[in-house]
C-alpha positions as CSV (number, residue, x, y, z in Angstrom):
1,X,-20.0,-16.7,-25.6
2,X,-16.8,-14.9,-26.7
3,X,-15.5,-18.1,-28.4
4,X,-18.9,-18.5,-30.1
5,X,-18.8,-14.9,-31.3
6,X,-15.2,-15.5,-32.6
7,X,-16.4,-18.6,-34.4
8,X,-19.3,-16.8,-36.0
9,X,-17.2,-13.9,-37.1
10,X,-14.6,-16.2,-38.6
11,X,-17.3,-18.1,-40.4
12,X,-18.7,-14.9,-41.8
13,X,-15.2,-13.8,-42.9
14,X,-14.6,-17.1,-44.7
15,X,-18.1,-16.9,-46.3
16,X,-17.4,-13.4,-47.6
17,X,-14.1,-14.4,-49.2
18,X,-15.0,-18.0,-50.4
19,X,-18.8,-18.0,-50.6
20,X,-18.9,-21.2,-48.6
21,X,-20.7,-21.6,-45.3
22,X,-19.0,-22.9,-42.1
23,X,-20.1,-25.0,-39.2
24,X,-19.4,-23.4,-35.8
25,X,-18.9,-26.0,-33.1
26,X,-18.2,-24.5,-29.6
27,X,-18.4,-26.3,-26.3
28,X,-18.1,-25.0,-22.7
29,X,-15.6,-27.8,-22.0
30,X,-13.3,-26.8,-24.9
31,X,-13.6,-23.1,-23.8
32,X,-12.6,-24.0,-20.3
33,X,-9.7,-26.2,-21.3
34,X,-8.3,-23.3,-23.5
35,X,-8.1,-21.1,-20.3
36,X,-5.6,-23.5,-18.7
37,X,-2.8,-21.9,-20.8
38,X,0.3,-22.1,-18.6
39,X,-0.8,-25.0,-16.5
40,X,-1.8,-27.0,-19.6
41,X,1.5,-26.1,-21.2
42,X,3.5,-27.4,-18.2
43,X,1.4,-30.6,-18.0
44,X,1.7,-31.3,-21.7
45,X,5.3,-30.3,-22.2
46,X,7.1,-30.3,-18.9
47,X,8.6,-32.7,-16.5
48,X,6.6,-31.4,-13.6
49,X,3.0,-32.0,-12.8
50,X,1.4,-28.6,-12.1
51,X,0.0,-28.2,-8.6
52,X,-2.3,-25.8,-6.9
53,X,-0.7,-22.4,-6.2
54,X,-3.6,-20.2,-5.2
55,X,-3.2,-16.9,-7.0
56,X,0.5,-17.3,-7.7
57,X,1.7,-17.3,-11.3
58,X,3.4,-20.6,-12.1
59,X,6.2,-19.1,-14.2
60,X,6.6,-15.5,-12.9
61,X,7.7,-14.5,-9.4
62,X,6.7,-12.5,-7.5
63,X,3.3,-12.3,-9.2
64,X,0.8,-13.1,-6.5
65,X,-1.8,-12.0,-3.9
66,X,-0.2,-10.9,-0.6
67,X,-1.7,-10.1,2.8
68,X,-1.3,-6.4,3.6
69,X,-2.0,-4.9,7.0
70,X,-5.7,-4.7,6.4
71,X,-6.5,-6.9,3.4
72,X,-5.1,-8.4,0.3
73,X,-3.1,-6.8,-2.5
74,X,-1.9,-8.1,-5.9
75,X,1.7,-7.5,-6.8
76,X,2.7,-8.4,-10.4
77,X,6.4,-8.2,-11.1
78,X,6.2,-9.6,-14.6
79,X,9.9,-9.1,-15.4
80,X,13.3,-8.3,-13.8
81,X,12.9,-4.5,-14.2
82,X,9.6,-4.6,-12.2
83,X,11.3,-6.8,-9.5
84,X,14.1,-4.2,-9.3
85,X,11.5,-1.5,-8.7
86,X,10.0,-3.6,-5.9
87,X,13.4,-4.0,-4.3
88,X,13.8,-0.2,-4.4
89,X,10.3,0.4,-3.1
90,X,10.9,-1.9,-0.1
91,X,14.5,-0.5,0.4
92,X,15.9,-4.0,-0.1
93,X,19.1,-3.1,-2.0
94,X,20.9,-6.2,-0.7
95,X,18.2,-8.4,-2.2
96,X,19.3,-7.4,-5.7
97,X,22.7,-8.9,-5.0
98,X,21.3,-12.2,-3.8
99,X,22.1,-14.8,-6.5
100,X,18.9,-16.7,-5.7
101,X,16.8,-13.9,-7.0
102,X,18.9,-12.5,-10.0
103,X,16.4,-13.6,-12.7
104,X,12.8,-14.5,-12.8
105,X,13.6,-18.2,-13.4
106,X,15.7,-18.2,-10.2
107,X,13.0,-16.4,-8.3
108,X,10.4,-19.0,-9.4
109,X,12.9,-21.7,-8.3
110,X,13.4,-20.0,-4.9
111,X,9.8,-18.7,-4.5
112,X,9.5,-19.8,-0.8
113,X,12.7,-18.1,0.2
114,X,11.7,-14.9,-1.5
115,X,8.2,-14.9,0.0
116,X,9.8,-15.4,3.5
117,X,11.5,-12.0,2.9
118,X,8.6,-10.2,1.2
119,X,5.6,-11.4,3.1
120,X,6.3,-9.6,6.4
121,X,7.4,-6.4,4.6
122,X,4.2,-6.4,2.6
123,X,2.1,-6.8,5.7
124,X,3.5,-3.6,7.2
125,X,1.4,-1.4,4.8
126,X,-2.3,-1.1,4.2
127,X,-3.9,-2.0,0.9
128,X,-4.5,1.7,0.2
129,X,-0.8,2.4,0.9
130,X,0.2,-0.4,-1.4
131,X,-2.1,0.8,-4.1
132,X,-0.5,4.3,-4.1
133,X,3.1,2.9,-3.8
134,X,2.7,0.4,-6.6
135,X,1.1,3.1,-8.9
136,X,3.8,5.6,-8.1
137,X,6.5,3.0,-8.7
138,X,5.0,1.7,-12.0
139,X,4.5,-1.8,-10.6
140,X,1.3,-3.5,-11.7
141,X,-0.9,-4.4,-8.8
142,X,-3.6,-3.2,-6.6
143,X,-6.2,-4.1,-4.0
144,X,-8.4,-7.2,-4.1
145,X,-11.9,-5.8,-4.2
146,X,-15.1,-7.6,-3.3
147,X,-17.9,-7.6,-5.8
148,X,-19.6,-4.5,-4.3
149,X,-16.3,-2.6,-4.2
150,X,-15.6,-3.6,-7.8
151,X,-18.9,-2.5,-9.1
152,X,-18.6,0.9,-7.4
153,X,-15.0,1.5,-8.4
154,X,-14.5,4.9,-10.2
155,X,-13.0,3.3,-13.3
156,X,-16.0,0.9,-13.6
157,X,-18.4,3.8,-13.3
158,X,-16.4,6.0,-15.7
159,X,-16.5,3.3,-18.3
160,X,-20.3,3.0,-17.8
161,X,-20.1,-0.6,-16.8
162,X,-23.0,-0.2,-14.4
163,X,-26.2,0.8,-16.1
164,X,-29.4,2.0,-14.5
165,X,-32.6,1.1,-16.4
166,X,-36.3,1.4,-15.9
167,X,-38.0,-1.7,-14.5
168,X,-41.7,-2.4,-14.6
169,X,-41.9,-3.5,-10.9
170,X,-39.4,-1.2,-9.2
171,X,-38.2,2.3,-9.7
172,X,-34.9,1.4,-11.1
173,X,-32.7,-1.6,-11.8
174,X,-29.0,-1.6,-12.1
175,X,-27.1,-4.2,-14.2
176,X,-23.7,-4.7,-15.8
177,X,-22.9,-2.7,-18.9
178,X,-21.7,-4.1,-22.2
179,X,-17.9,-4.0,-22.6
């Protein structure tokens, strides 16, 4: 739908500047292929065949879903500065001196070794504790919410992304809002 809208808007823009109509041709298959971004780039331009990685990012580390004491949490250290903040948060000063983890490229290369260190430490804290610690440290991340939790999240409600409407057969009906 978003690609269709983009195609229509582009066609209208071209029409307004040239007076010529456009054909908009959008397919679900094309739209899905465009979402392969990193994986497609590696498959088309790299020497490695991408493999399944769950929620791990293929070119950034650590940028993944981890098991906390009572559920799952996302931790997204998208650059060296954020990784340094994670080291400070976990009181792992010596890790900053480990040459295997000096740069993102090295962390990606040594992902397994890094996860062996991080995984048990992350599991010591609850999801709620991680949410607070990550926010306070300025590290992107947060809890993995199920659908019900997501739809009742204060930010979703504040953004009016859950609407209540009249329904002919029931008192009320709730549905997703329009972004």
